[in-house]
N, C-alpha and C positions, 0 to 999 in steps of 0.2 A: 552242790558242786559250785566252785567258783567259775567265773566267766572264762578264765584262762586255762582251766583244767581240761585235759584231754581224757576222754573216756577210754579205759583200757579193760579188756575182758580177760579173765583168767579161768581156765577150765581144767578140772581133774580129768583123767582118762578112764580108769577102771570104774565102771558103774555110771559114768556120765556119757562117755563116748563108746567105750567097749562094754558090751553087756556082760554082767557077771552070771556065770552058770555054775552048776554044781561041779565039784572036783572030779566026780565019777562020770560026768557027761562026756559024750564023744567030742563035743566042741569046747571043752574046758580049756581055758588059756594055759592052765598048768599041766596039760597033757600033751601028747604027741601031735594032735591036730589043732594046735593053738592058732594057726593062721585061719582056721575056719570058725573061730570064735565070732559070733555075730556082733554087729554094730548095734548100739542102742537105737531104737526106732526114730527115724527122722533127725538123727544127730547132725550129719554132715550138711544136709540141706538147710536145717534151721540155723546152724552156725554161719553158713554162707549168707543167709538172710540177714542175720545180725551184723555181719561184717560189712555187707553192702549198704545197709541202711544206717549204721551208726558207728561201729568200731573200726572199720576199714582195716588198715594193716596192724592195728593194735589188738590182736587176738592171740593169746599165749596159752600153751599147754604146759601144765606144771604137775608132774607125777612123782609120787614117792614109791621107790622100789629098789631092789638090789641090782647089781651089775648084769646078771643073767636075764632078769625080767626086763631090764632096760633095753638090752639087745633084742629080745623077742618083741617088745613093744614097738621099737623102731621098724622091725621087719613087718609087723602086722600093719602098721600105718602105711608103709610103702606098698604092701601087698593089696591093700584096699584102696589105694590111690586117694587116701584121706585128705592129704594136704591140698591137692588140686580140686577135689570136690567141695571141700569146706572153705576154700579161699584163704588158707593160712600158709604163711611162709615156714619152711622147715627150720629156719633160723630161730623161730619162736617156740622151740621145744626145749623144756627144762626138766631135769630130774634131780631128786634129792634122796637121801638115804633114811631120813627120819621125817615123820609127819610134821613135826614142829618147824622143820627147816623150810617148809613152804612159806612161812611168814616173812623171813628176810628176802626171799626171792620176790614175793609180791611187793614188798616195800621198795626194793631196788627197781623193779619194773614199773612202779607207781600204778599198780592195779587198782581200779576203782570198783570192779565187780568181779566176784569169784563164785564159781558153781562147783560144788563138791557133794559127794554122797555121804560124807562123814561129818557129824556134828563136831567131834573133837578137833578135826582139822580146821573147820570154819571158825571155831572159837579162838584158835591161835592167831587168826588173821585180823588183828585189831586195827591195822592200818587201812583195811579195805572197807569202803563205805557201804557197799551192798553185798550181802553174802546170802546165796541161795542154796538151800538144802535140797538136793535132787533126790527124787523118788522117796520123799518123806512120807512115812506111814502115819506119823503123828505130827501135829503142829508144834514146831520148836518155839522156844521162848525168844522174844526180840533180843538182839537185833536180827536174828536169823529169819529168813523167809522160806516157807515150804513150797516146793514146786514138784508136781507129780511126774512130769515128762517134759519133752521139748516143746510141745504145744503150750503147756502151762508157763514155760519160761517166756515165750514170746508174748503170751497173753498178759503176763505180769508186767513186762516192760511197757506194753501198750496201756495197761490200766494205771500205771504210775506216771504216764505221760513222759516216759523216758525219751521219746522221739520229739518232745516239745511241741505237741500238737495243740492248737487253741480250740476253744469250744465254739466260738462264733464265726471264725473264718471259714468260708465255704471251701477254700482250697484245703485247709487242714482237715475238715470233715471228710473230704474226698480221700485224703491221704490215709486217715484212720480206717475208712472202709476198705481201701486197697490193702492196708497192712493186715487186717483181719482175713481178707481173702487170700493173701499170701500165706499166712500160717495154715489155713485149711488146705490150700493147694500143695504146700510142702509135704504135709502128712499124707495127703492122698497119693502123691507120687511114690512116697516111700512104701506105703502099704500095698500098692498094686504090684510092685516088684516086676513089672513088665518091661521097664526101661532100664536095662542094665548098663548102658553106656552113659557116663556122666554128662557128656556134652549133649546127647540127645535129651536127657532128662531135663537139663537146664533150658534147652530150647523149647521143650514142650511146656515147661512151667511158665516161661516168659510169655508164650503165646496164650496160655490159659488165663494169665493175669490181665490180658487185653491191653498191655502197656498202659500208657497214660499216667503212671505213677512217677514220683520224683526221683526214682533210681532205676538202674538197669542192671541186669544180671549178666550181660554180655560184655 
């Protein structure tokens, strides 16, 4: 990336944020109980972590679907208070009708990293520098990068020094330890499912991280 380039994150919704379940399941998004379709584990908290540490207001949702599914998706996002929990503006939500149409959207938004669960979509996004294949069962060919889950996403960004952490600087080493602790804490809070209030969950996470890091979740 050039020195003047701003990092911008693009995210698919189905399979990356909203869990894909069988069409005959009670919580299928294509059934009557679509509002009960579960969120992908640790999605909101991990996205907030990335927004707070790197992307800030430059996190965008880009989804391909028809008009009816678009309306249901907006309803699902509101029902789960996703925007507030993930730290994303509602203005950063985009829809298209064809998978290939994600490419011009990403180019217009100057997306530098995109996460999607479909290889064919990622291959369209030639203007995007970093393309992560989410829930990948097989390792895709470069330039795509496979990530199993949201913890893998955070671990990938840390491993490639996306946060620009040095090796010899004591402060940077502390930041790296803090970032790893953050990723573990995010998943821990999601799995427990004991804190249903988003504000309480964030307060608990901030306390468990013992502050001292270069960012704040409040």
